[in-house]
Structure formats: C-alpha cells, structure tokens
N, C-alpha and C positions, 0 to 999 in steps of 0.2 A: 768651693762651693758646696751643698750637698745636693742630695739626690731630692730632697724634698722643695730646695730655693731651684732646682732644673725644672722641676717641673710647674713650678706655677711661674715662673716666667714662660718657657713654653706654652702656658695654657695663656695668658695673656696675650700672646702672639699668636695664635693658631684657633679657626674654628674650621677650617679645610687646607691640608689635614687637619685632621684631628688630633688636640695635645695630646703629648705623652702624657701618661700618668707614672706615678712614681712606681708603678711597678713596670713598666715599660722600658722607662729609662734605665731601671737596674738589670732588668733582665740584658737588657742588651750593652751597658757594662759588663756581663760578666764574662764576655765573648774575649777570649786571650789576642783576636786580632784589632779590637776595638780601643780607640783611647778618647779620650774627653781633653779639650782645651777651655778653659775657661777666662774670663774678663771680669770686671764689676758689671755686673747688669746683663750679662750674656755668655754664652756657651756652644759651641758646638761637639756635635758627636761625627766621628769618621773611622774608616776602617783599612786597611789593606791586605788584600787576599791576592792571593800571585800575580805580585806587581802590578793589581790594580787598585785604586784607591776609590771609596764613597765616602762624599759627604753626606751622611746620613741626615744629621739635623744641624738648622741654624738659627738661634734663637736671642735677639736682642729686646729687654724691656723696653716698650713700645715708649716710653716714656725717657727715654737714655738712648732713642735712636740721634741720626746724622753728627754723631761724635766719634767715629771711625772705629770702633769696636766690633763691624761686621766686618771691616775689612783687617783690621789684623788677625781677626780670629780664622778667616780665608789664609791668609796670609801666612798663620801657624800650622794652619790642614795640608798647605801643600809643603811647605818646610818639614812637617812631622813625617808626613807620607814618603816624601823624599825618602827618610832617614830610616825609614821601612820596608825600605824597596820598591815603591812605589813607581811606575814607566810613566802612568797615563792615571788621568781622573776623571769623575763624574757623578751627576747627583741629577736628578726631579725636582723640578719648580714648578708650583703652579701656574699655567700657559697666563693667567691674569695677573700674575703678581709682577709690576713691572720695576718696582726699586729694586727686588731682588735679583733682579734680572740684569736689570744698570750693575748692581755689584759684583757680580759673578761674569759680564764683559771687560769691566773695568780690570778685572784679574786673569781675563786671558783665555775664560771658557766662550766658547762657541755651541750652537745648538748644532747635534746631530741626528737629532730625532724630536719624535711627537708619542706619546703614550695616551691614546684618545681613552674617555670616560676611565681615568688612573687613579680620581680624588671623586672620595665619596663625600657631600653635603651631610648634614642633620637632617635636612629634610629629605634626602635621597635623592638628588640631584648627582649627575656625575660631571667632571670637569676633564679638561686638559693637563697633562702635563708636559713639560718640552723635559726633554735631554738634554744636557749639558755636557762637554768635555773639554779638555785640555791636556797637552803633554805636562810631563813634571821632569822638571831637568834636575837634577843634583845641587843646583842651584838657587833651586828654589828660594 
C-alpha cells in the first residue's frame, strides 16, 4: 500500500483526530522505531521504543468495515511489537469512538487514563481521549 493510499484511507476515516496527510505518514514512517502493517482497505502504524509499544493509528476504509480487518491489524501489531521487544502497549482513542473502544477491549486493552481536551475538532472544540493499555506476551 502506498503512502498516498494510506492518506486517502485515513482521510475517509477521520475528522477528529485530524486525518494524517501524505507528509505526516511519510515523516512518521521515516523513524527507525516505526512499522506499518497493511491489509486490503486498511493499515496500522505502530512503534516500539524501550519496551513500550504505541499504536499510533489504525484506519480501515469505512466501506470495508466489519470484515475483521481491524482485528487482524491489532493482532499483527501485538505480534510485531513482541518481536521488537515490546513488553506493554498503549494507545489513545477518542472517548466517543465506541466501535474502536470495543475492538481494543476485545484485544485485551483496558482504560488506564484520560487525556482531557486531547483532540481538536475542525471547529475548535476539544475532545477527550482515553488511554488504553495492555501487556504484551511473547506469544501475542
């Protein structure tokens, strides 16, 4: 999947947080700690630094949802994070994004905190993010 395709999928998925541009994605992928996983119609970008894995973004084309793509990408993230020495994982998710929270809960993530006003809407409002975490086993 090209960076242009990833940016198009991200734009179809997000208003808040704001969609990542081609420049945002390419810049993130330039880090030696970052990895990308792709599936038809979706992708995930993560990183592992000093034993801590962060799921930076997960995007599945809205027209291709409910087919297991997001779950497979999260499973791949956990496996890749373990292979890179990750011991724990975390992510932020929009507090109102219940479908994403449900996916992450099915994959073993639990809420460990809240970041008040973390996301900014296009009209200037601030929305909360939940911080979700889980341990990573070597058999993820």
